[in-house]
C-alpha positions in Angstrom: -7.2 -6.3 -26.9 -4.1 -8.0 -27.8 -3.2 -10.1 -25.3 0.6 -11.3 -25.8 2.4 -14.4 -25.6 4.2 -15.5 -23.0 7.6 -17.5 -21.4 7.7 -21.2 -22.1 11.4 -22.8 -21.0 12.0 -26.1 -23.0 12.1 -28.8 -20.5 15.3 -29.6 -21.8 17.6 -26.3 -20.1 15.1 -26.7 -17.5 16.6 -30.0 -16.4 20.0 -28.6 -17.4 19.4 -25.8 -15.2 18.5 -28.1 -12.3 21.7 -30.6 -12.6 23.8 -27.2 -12.7 22.3 -25.1 -9.8 21.8 -28.3 -7.8 25.9 -29.2 -8.5 27.0 -25.8 -9.0 25.3 -23.3 -6.2 23.3 -25.6 -3.5 24.8 -25.7 -0.2 26.1 -29.7 0.9 23.6 -29.8 3.5 21.3 -29.1 0.2 22.4 -32.0 -1.9 22.8 -34.4 1.0 18.8 -33.9 1.7 18.2 -36.3 -1.6 15.0 -36.8 0.2 12.6 -39.7 -0.3 9.6 -40.5 1.1 10.3 -43.1 3.8 12.0 -40.6 5.7 12.5 -39.2 8.7 10.5 -35.6 9.2 13.4 -34.2 10.8 13.9 -31.2 8.0 14.3 -27.1 9.8 12.2 -24.9 9.5 10.9 -22.6 6.3 12.6 -19.4 7.1 11.4 -16.4 4.8 13.5 -14.7 3.1 16.0 -17.2 3.1 17.9 -19.3 -0.5 16.7 -22.7 -1.3 17.1 -24.2 -3.8 15.7 -27.6 -6.2 15.3 -30.2 -3.5 15.6 -28.5 -0.3 12.3 -29.5 2.2 11.5 -27.1 4.6 8.8 -27.4 8.1 6.8 -24.8 7.4 4.6 -22.6 9.8 1.4 -25.1 9.7 3.9 -28.3 10.8 3.5 -29.5 7.0 6.4 -30.4 5.1 7.3 -28.2 0.9 9.7 -29.6 -1.2 11.8 -27.0 -3.9 10.6 -27.6 -7.2 12.4 -24.4 -8.3 14.8 -22.6 -7.0 13.5 -19.3 -4.7 14.9 -16.3 -2.3 12.8 -17.7 0.4 9.2 -17.8 -1.3 6.0 -18.8 0.9 5.5 -22.5 0.1 1.3 -22.5 0.5 1.6 -19.4 -1.6 4.1 -19.8 -4.1 2.9 -23.0 -5.1 5.2 -22.8 -8.3 8.0 -23.3 -6.0 7.0 -25.7 -3.6 5.0 -29.1 -3.0 4.2 -30.7 -0.3 6.4 -33.4 0.7 5.7 -36.7 2.4 7.5 -38.2 4.7 7.8 -40.7 8.0 5.9 -39.3 10.8 4.5 -36.1 9.0 2.1 -34.8 11.5 -1.2 -35.6 10.7 -3.9 -33.0 10.0 -5.9 -31.9 12.0 -10.1 -32.4 12.0 -11.7 -29.8 10.4 -14.0 -28.2 13.2 -13.1 -24.7 12.1 -16.4 -22.3 12.3 -17.5 -20.8 9.3 -16.3 -17.1 7.8 -18.1 -14.1 8.3 -18.3 -11.1 6.3 -17.1 -8.0 8.7 -16.4 -10.1 12.0 -12.5 -9.7 13.3 -9.8 -12.1 12.9 -7.3 -12.2 14.5 -3.5 -14.2 13.4 -3.9 -17.6 13.3 -7.6 -18.4 13.3 -8.7 -20.7 11.1 -12.7 -20.5 9.0 -14.4 -22.7 6.5 -15.1 -20.2 3.5 -18.1 -20.4 1.3 -16.0 -22.1 -1.3 -16.0 -24.9 1.3 -12.5 -24.7 1.8 -10.8 -23.2 5.3 -8.6 -21.0 5.4 -6.0 -19.0 8.6 -5.6 -15.7 9.6 -1.8 -15.1 8.6 -2.5 -11.3 9.8 -5.2 -9.4 12.2 -8.6 -8.2 9.6 -11.8 -6.3 9.6 -12.7 -10.0 8.3 -11.9 -9.5 5.3 -12.7 -11.9 2.0 -9.8 -14.8 2.6 -9.9 -15.5 -1.6 -9.0 -12.1 -2.5 -7.3 -10.6 0.5 -4.3 -12.9 -0.2 -2.2 -11.3 2.6 -4.2 -12.0 5.8 -5.8 -15.3 4.7 -3.6 -18.4 3.8 -5.4 -21.7 2.7 -5.4 -24.7 5.4 -5.0 -27.7 4.9 -7.0 -29.9 7.7 -8.1 -33.8 8.2 -11.9 -34.2 6.5 -11.9 -31.2 4.9 -14.1 -31.2 1.2 -12.5 -31.8 -2.6 -12.7 -29.3 -4.9 -14.7 -28.7 -7.4 -16.2 -26.9 -5.1 -18.8 -24.0 -5.2 -20.6 -26.1 -7.9 -17.8 -25.4 -9.9 -19.0 -27.6 -13.0 -15.3 -28.9 -14.4 -13.5 -31.8 -11.8 -10.0 -31.4 -11.2 -9.3 -35.0 -13.3 -11.7 -33.5 -15.8 -9.4 -30.4 -15.7 -6.2 -32.3 -15.7 -7.0 -33.8 -19.4 -7.7 -30.3 -20.9 -4.2 -29.8 -19.9 -1.8 -32.3 -20.1 1.3 -30.2 -21.2 0.4 -28.2 -18.7 2.5 -26.2 -16.2 2.1 -26.9 -12.6 1.8 -23.0 -11.9 -1.5 -23.2 -13.5 -3.1 -26.2 -10.8 -6.9 -27.1 -10.4 -6.5 -25.9 -6.8 -5.2 -22.1 -7.4 -7.9 -22.3 -9.8 -10.7 -23.4 -7.1 -9.4 -20.9 -5.0 -9.9 -17.8 -7.0 -13.5 -18.4 -7.6 -14.5 -16.8 -4.6 -13.7 -13.1 -6.0 -15.9 -13.8 -9.0 -18.9 -16.1 -7.3 -21.7 -15.8 -10.4 -18.6 -17.3 -12.8 -20.0 -20.2 -14.5 -22.1 -20.7 -11.3 -25.3 -18.0 -12.8 -27.9 -20.0 -15.2 -29.2 -23.5 -15.8 -25.9 -26.4 -15.5 -25.4 -26.0 -19.3 -24.8 -22.9 -19.5 -22.6 -22.6 -16.0 -20.4 -25.5 -18.0 -20.6 -23.9 -21.5 -19.5 -20.4 -19.8 -16.1 -23.0 -17.6 -15.7 -23.8 -21.1 -15.3 -20.7 -23.4 -13.1 -19.4 -20.0 -10.8 -22.4 -20.6 -11.1 -22.4 -24.3 -9.4 -19.0 -24.5 -6.5 -19.0 -21.7 -5.9 -22.2 -23.4 -5.7 -20.5 -26.7 -3.7 -17.2 -24.8 -1.0 -19.5 -23.1 -0.6 -22.7 -25.2 -1.8 -25.4 -23.1 -1.3 -23.1 -19.7 2.1 -23.5 -20.3 3.5 -19.9 -20.9 3.2 -17.6 -17.1 4.6 -14.5 -19.7 5.3 -12.9 -21.9 8.1 -14.5 -24.0 10.2 -11.7 -26.0 11.1 -9.6 -23.5 12.6 -7.0 -25.6 8.3 -5.8 -25.5 8.6 -5.3 -21.4 9.2 -1.7 -21.6 6.5 -0.5 -23.5 3.4 -1.7 -21.1 4.1 0.9 -19.0 2.2 4.4 -19.1 3.3 7.3 -17.9 0.5 9.6 -18.5 -1.6 8.2 -15.7 -0.8 9.5 -12.5 0.2 6.7 -10.6 2.8 6.2 -12.1 4.9 2.3 -12.8 5.8 1.9 -9.4 7.2 -1.0 -9.8 9.9 0.0 -12.7 9.7 0.8 -16.2 9.7 -2.3 -17.6 7.1 -5.4 -15.1 4.4 -4.8 -16.4 4.3 -6.8 -19.8 2.0 -10.1 -19.7 2.2 -12.3 -17.1 -0.9 -15.2 -16.2 -3.9 -16.8 -18.0 -4.9 -14.4 -20.1 -1.8 -12.4 -20.1 -2.4 -9.0 -17.6 -0.8 -6.1 -19.4 0.2 -2.9 -19.0 0.6 -0.4 -15.6 -3.4 0.9 -15.5 -4.5 -2.9 -15.8 -2.3 -3.5 -13.0 -3.1 -1.4 -11.4 -8.1 -1.9 -12.0 -7.0 -6.0 -11.4 -5.8 -5.3 -8.0 -7.9 -2.2 -7.2 -11.0 -4.5 -7.9 -9.3 -7.4 -6.6 -7.8 -5.7 -3.1 -4.1 -6.9 -4.6 -1.3 -4.2 -5.0 -0.8 -5.1 -8.3 1.0 -2.2 -9.2 3.3 -2.6 -6.9 3.9 -6.1 -6.8 3.0 -7.2 -10.8 5.0 -10.1 -10.1 2.6 -11.5 -8.0 1.0 -12.6 -10.7 3.6 -15.2 -12.3 4.6 -16.3 -8.3 1.3 -17.5 -7.0 -1.2 -19.6 -9.1 -4.8 -18.5 -7.4 -3.7 -14.7 -7.9 -3.0 -15.3 -11.7 -5.8 -16.9 -12.1 -7.8 -14.1 -10.5 -6.4 -12.0 -12.7 -7.9 -13.8 -15.6 -11.3 -13.9 -13.8 -10.7 -10.3 -13.8 -10.8 -9.5 -17.4 -13.7 -12.0 -18.1 -16.0 -11.0 -16.1 -15.5 -7.5 -15.6 -13.6 -5.8 -18.7 -15.7 -5.7 -22.0 -12.4 -4.9 -24.2 -12.4 -4.2 -28.1 -16.2 -6.3 -27.5 -19.5 -4.4 -26.6 -19.8 -7.0 -23.6 -18.1 -8.9 -20.9 -17.0 -12.1 -21.5 -19.0 -14.0 -19.0 -22.4 -11.9 -19.9 -21.7 -13.2 -23.3 -22.0 -16.7 -21.9 -24.6 -15.9 -19.5 -26.2 -14.3 -21.4 -26.8 -16.0 -25.5 -24.7 -14.3 -27.6 -22.4 -17.2 -27.7 -18.4 -18.2 -27.9 -17.3 -16.0 -30.8 -18.3 -12.8 -29.0 -15.9 -13.6 -26.3 -13.3 -14.0 -28.9 -14.2 -10.8 -30.2 -14.1 -8.8 -26.4 -10.1 -10.7 -26.0 -9.2 -9.2 -29.1 -11.5 -7.6 -31.4 -10.7 -6.7 -34.8 -7.0 -8.4 -34.5 -9.1 -11.8 -35.2 -12.7 -11.0 -36.0 -14.1 -9.5 -38.6 -12.2 -11.5 -40.5 -8.9 -10.4 -38.8 -6.9 -13.8 -38.2 -9.7 -16.8 -39.2 -6.6 -19.2 -38.0 -6.7 -17.5 -34.6 -10.3 -18.1 -34.1 -10.5 -21.5 -36.1 -8.4 -22.3 -32.6 -9.6 -21.6 -30.1 -13.2 -22.6 -32.1 -11.5 -26.5 -31.7 -10.4 -25.5 -27.6 -14.0 -24.5 -27.1 -15.1 -28.2 -28.8 -13.1 -29.4 -26.8 -13.3 -28.7 -24.0 -17.2 -29.0 -23.8 -16.2 -33.0 -24.9 -14.9 -33.5 -22.3 -17.4 -31.5 -19.5 -20.4 -33.6 -21.8 -22.3 -30.1 -23.3 -23.1 -28.7 -26.5 -21.5 -26.0 -27.5 -24.1 -24.1 -28.1 -24.5 -21.6 -31.8 -22.5 -18.1 -32.1 -18.8 -20.0 -32.3 -17.0 -17.8 -34.3 -16.5 -13.8 -34.5 
C-alpha cells in the first residue's frame, strides 16, 4: 500500500511564525507572561476552547502546569502533546503518591477514578465508563502523573527512551516516546512475542519503516495538499463525514483513505472516520494507527509485518506488506536499501543482529 509523504515545517519558517504570532496576534497578557522556571505558579486555569498562543502557561485540572508550544484553540494539554509541554514553576505542587488500584476490565469507573494499567502507568477517568481500556478509549481516560510512577519502557518494550532519542535525533516532538509507550497496550504482542532477539528485531523493523515513511519521524502529515481530496472513496456506505479532503496521510505509517480511517478507528475504539485530525493532534493515537497497520494489515504483501518478524520471514517481508511491488521485486531498490540501512542502524543501537532475508 503506497504510503504518501508528509509535511515538514522548515525550522526557519516555524521560528518566524512563532515570532509573528507573538508580536501580532498574542494578547497583551500572553506577551507579558514571559515564563521562566523560577516564576511563581500564578497562571490561570486552562479553559477548553479558549485561544492560546505560543508561550501561554495554564494550570490544568490535575493541578499541574503546561506551556503552549504552538498556538491552539484550547486543546487538552495532556492529550495534545504536540501543542503543550509540562511547565515547572516555583510552588508547583508535587504529584500525589502512586497508591491507586489496578485497572480491571469490565469494572465500573466514574469520573476522577485513577487506576494502574497493565503497562505499569496510571490513568484518570475523564468520563464514567464500564471498564474501557485506558490505552484504547482515550476519550474516557487520560494519562495521570503521580510520584513513584514507573519509568518507561513499559510492558517489556525493548527500546529505552535514550535509545529512541539516539535513533531519531531530529524527530518532531510530536512523535514522543511517551506517546509510543502509551500506545503499546493496544497491541500487547507487538515487540513482546518470542525471545529477546525476536522482540528487539520487531521493534527495530517497525521503527526502521516508520523512519522511512516520515523522514526520521519528522513529517506528521502528507506534503502535497493537492492530493488531499483524492483519499475519499464515496463508494463506501459511510462516505466521508469529515469532508472530501480530510483523509490524507497522517502519522508514522501515513494512514490515508476514509476506509482505512474507518477500519483503524473501529479496531482502536476511536472515531477516526468522524475526526481524522486526532491522528495529527494526539501522539498516542498516531502511534496506535501505525501499530494497527503493523499488527493487523497485510497490505500488498502476504502477511502482517508483525507476523513477518515473529515467524522468521524477515525484514524484507515487512517492506512488501507496506509498499509491495512499488519497491519490491526491483520496483525501487534504492528505497528498499534506505529501509534496510535504517534497520541495520537501529538493530545496532539495540545490540542485536538483523537476521536474514532483509530484502524483498
